[in-house]
N, C-alpha and C positions, 0 to 999 in steps of 0.2 A: 769086816767093818764095810768093805766096799759094796757088799751085797745090798744091804738096807738102802745105802744112798742111791744105787741104781734104780733099786725098786720104787724107790720116792720119785725119783726123776722119770721114770716110766708112767707112774701115775698123774705126774704133773702134765705130760703131753698127752695123755690118753684123752679121747673125746667124752664128753659128758654123757651119763646115762641118757637113755630116751626120754624117760619120764621127766628130767629136769629140762631137757631141750623142749619138750611139749609144753610144760608148764610156763616156761619163759616166752614161748611163741604165742600162746593164749592170752598170757598178761599183755603182751605187745598189741596184739589184735584187738583185745578189749579196750585199750587205751585209745588206739588208733579209731575204732568205732565210736568210742564216747567223744573223741575230739570231732569226727565228722558230725555226730549230732548237735554238739555245740555250736560247730560253725554254721550249720543250716539254720539254727535258731538266732544266731547273732546275724545272719547275712538277712533273714527276714525281718528281724528287729530294724535293722539299719534302713531297709527298703520301706517299711512302714513308717519311721520317721521321716524320711525324704517325702514319702507322699503326703503326709500330714503337713509338712511344710509347704509343699506344692500347693495343697488345698487351701492354705491360709493365705498364700500368695494369689491364688486366683479367687478366692472369695473378695479380698482386696480390691482386685482388678475390676471383678464384676461391679463392685459397688462404685468405684472410681468412674468406671465406663458410664453406669446408669447415671451419675451425677453430671457428668461431662454432656450427656445428651440434654439432660434437663437444663443445664446453663446454656448449651447451644440454642435451645428453644426459647428462652428467656430472653437471651440477648437479641436474638431476632425480633421478637415481640417488642422489646424496649427500643430497639433500632427503628422499628416502623414508627413508634411514638414519637421518637426524637425528631424522625424527619417530619411528621406533620405539624409538631409544634415549633420546628424552626421555621416551617413555611410561614405558619401564624405569625412567628417573631419578623420574620422577613417583611410581612403585610403591615405590620406596626411600624416598621421603620419607614417604608413607603408613605404610610399614611401621616407619619410625624412630618417626612420632608415636606410632602405636599400641602399640609396644613400651616408651612412657615415655620418649621422648627429648624432655626439657623444652627444650633447646638448640634443638632441631630447630623446636618450634613458635615461639620467639622470633625465629629465624632466617627461618622462612617468612613471619611479617608484616613483618619489615623489610627482606626482598629486594625489590627493584625489577622483577625478571624471574625467569622459571624459569631463564633462564640463570645469573643470579647466585646462585640457590637451589642450582643442580646444581653449582655450583664453590665453594660455601660450605665452610668447614671442619667445621662441624656435621654436614653431610651425609656427608663423607669419615669423620669419626669413626663415624658409624652405619652405615656400608657395610661388607659383607662384602668378602672378596678376590676375588669373582667379580663383585660389583658394582663394585668399584674399576677392574676391568679393563673393564667397560662404560663406566663414566665416562671413563676414559681415552680409549676409542675414540670416545666422543661428542665430547670435547674435540678429538681429531684430525681427525675428520670435519668438525666444524664449521669448524676453521682450513682446511681443505682447500676446503671449499664457500666461504669467505668469499675466498681466494685465487682460486679459479675465477670467482666473480662479478666481482672486479674486473679480472681479465683480460679477462672477456667485455665490461665496459664499455670498457675500453681498446681492444679490437679493434672494437667497434661505432663508437668515434670515429675509428679509422684509416679503417674504411669509409666514413664520412661525408666525412672528407677527400679520399680517393680518388674518391669519386663526384662531388665538386665539381672535382677536378682532370679526371676525365673528362668532365664537361659541357663544361669550357673547350676541352679537346682535340677533341672531337666538333664544337664549334661553329667552330674553327679549321679542321678537315678539311673541313666542309661549305664554308666558304670557298675553301678551297684546290682543292677538288674543282670548284668552279663557275669558278674560274679557268682550270684545267687544260683542262675541256671548252671554255671559251670559245677558249682559245688554239689547241687541237686543230681546232675549228670554222674559225678564221681560217686557220690553217696549210693546212688541206684545201683551201679556197677560194681563197686567195691565193698558196700556196707549194707547189704540188704536188711539185716535185722535192725541197724540204727535207722535207717531209713523207714523202716515199717514202723518203728516206735514213734518216729518224728510225725508221720502222717497220722497214726492214731492220735496223737497229742493235738494236731492241727484240727483234727475233725471234733474232738472233744471242746477244743476251745469254740469252734464254729457253732456247736450245738449249745454251749453256754451263752454266745452272744444271741443266737436267735431265741433261746429262751428268755432273754432280757428284754427282747424287742417288745414294744406295746402294742395294743389292740390288734389289728387285723394283721400286721406284719408278722406277729408271731406264729400264724398259721400258714404263711405263704410257702414254706419248705415243702409241706406235704400237699397244699394246692396246686404247686408247681412241679411236683415231683417228675423227673424225667424229661425235662426241657433239654434242648441243646445249649451249649455255652455259647453265648452272642459273639464273644471276642476272644477266642484262643490265644494263649501266649500273652495276653494283657496283665496288668497288675494294677490292684485296686484295693482301697480299704473301705470301711464303713463310714462314709462321710454323710449319712442321713442327718438331715437337721442342722447342717452347718449353715452359717449366716449367708444370705445374697443379697444383691441390691434392692433397694426399695423396700427393705423391711421383710423380705421373702426369706425362707428357709430351702436349703437344698432337699428336693423330693426325688432323690434317684442316687444312682451310684456312677461316679464317673470311673471308666475303665481306660487306663492310660495304655498307649501302644504306638507303633509307627503310623506316620501319615500314608494312608492309601491302604492300610491292612484290611484284609476282609472281615466284613460282619455277616452273621448268620441269623436267620429266623429262630427264635428260641422254641416256637410252636407252630403247627401247620394252622392255617387259617387265611384270612383276607387282608390285605394291605391297603394302606390309604398314604400316599405321598402329601407332603406338606411342607411349607417353608416361611419362616418369618426372620426378623431381624436377631431375636434372642436365641431361638432354638436353630437357626440356619437350615439347612437341608435335613429334613425329617422322614421317617418312616413310622407309622402306627402298624403294628400286627395284631389284628383282632382274632385271638387265638380260638380253636375250637373248644378250649378248655373253659371259655367264659371270661379269660383274662386279656387285658390289653398290654401289649409290650411297645413302649415307646422309645425311638432311637433319635437321638439329636447330634448335631454338629457333624454331620456327614459331608465328605469331600465329594460324593456323588452316588447314583443309584447303580445297582447291577444292571447290566444290559438288558433292555426289554422290559425292564420292571414298570408297571403302571399302576394307578389307582383301581381298585375293585379286583385286581388279580388274585387267584389262589397261589398259595406257597406251601411248600412241605417243610417241617421240622427239619433244621439243619441246611436249608438253601441259602445259597448267598444272596442278600439283598441290597449291599451297599458296601461302602468304603470309608474307613476311619478318617476324620479330617479336621478342621477348624473352621468351619462356617458358622454364621451366627456370632453370638457373644462369647467366643472361645479364643484363646491365643496359644493354647497347647494342643497338639491332636489328641483327641479322647472322644470316646463314645459316652455321651450322657445317657444312661439306661433308666428308663421309668416303667413301674409295673402299676397299673390301675386295676383296682378290684372293686367292682360295684360303685363304680365313678369315683373313688377314692384312691389317692396314690399311697402306695404302702412301701415299705423299705425292701429293696430288691437284693440287698446284700447277702442275706442268708441264702437266697436262691442261687445267685451267681456264685457264691462260695462254694455251693455243693455242686453247681454245674461244671464249673470251671477248675 
């Protein structure tokens, strides 16, 4: 009776067969590989959502900044009109006084401001028809300037709120980017098959997006095959066509990354340096392939770079920044073919 019990006990503590062990290990490895694949997809989805949120905020900021600039110009213009009209109103006061307007003298001493004096009944009584027209114009212009000033205050308050939101989104994006990079590094090292499958899926999705691009943009990946990545390590989405200030739409790809990060020529060619209030510090690379590559919002140029200079593909040409109409460090990349801007996203997706 004791022998069967002893045999059962020995079987219970004996190691599992090699085949059972290997099957269990394979199952665990497959599960871990699948988890790594799903983690990569989830990290990229979270990063893309954050980028879309940032793009929306930046679009609103561009619109607000454009409106604020217009308001500043209008207020300056109206202020000039008010000054000249007020001067005319003062002359009316003087004329009324010198022609014996006693009521005018009393009103002048009791008025709290020139505006009170200008709108007083005594002045209207002393004014001619032409003067009344000017006084009415002054009142209208003053009201319009007050309205524009109130709107300017409101718009600046909106900008302040959006900049706070932007700071939060940028901080979150930095965390998400770090997380995604760590997952990518781990997947490359531990789960080669899962990472290869992930990269294949990303290439398939990029090909689908490129196929959906309209017009000349659809042909850009082949036209720019072999270009260098302009901003290695950056993160970006297909933001082509997003709304911009003044009724414009986004004619490029915004590539987000650290302030001062290095930017490279996508193709060999000749450079032209430029600067204005919207694009900030800019570089045009007139490529040997007949395509123009446009870089905007730089913090500075590469040392010694000058207009008319030849550069090689992959050569350092500048540094990422926030110059011009930008509040987050990023490269606005544009691609121009035959004088027309086309969607750079398929090209940079393939190159970067």
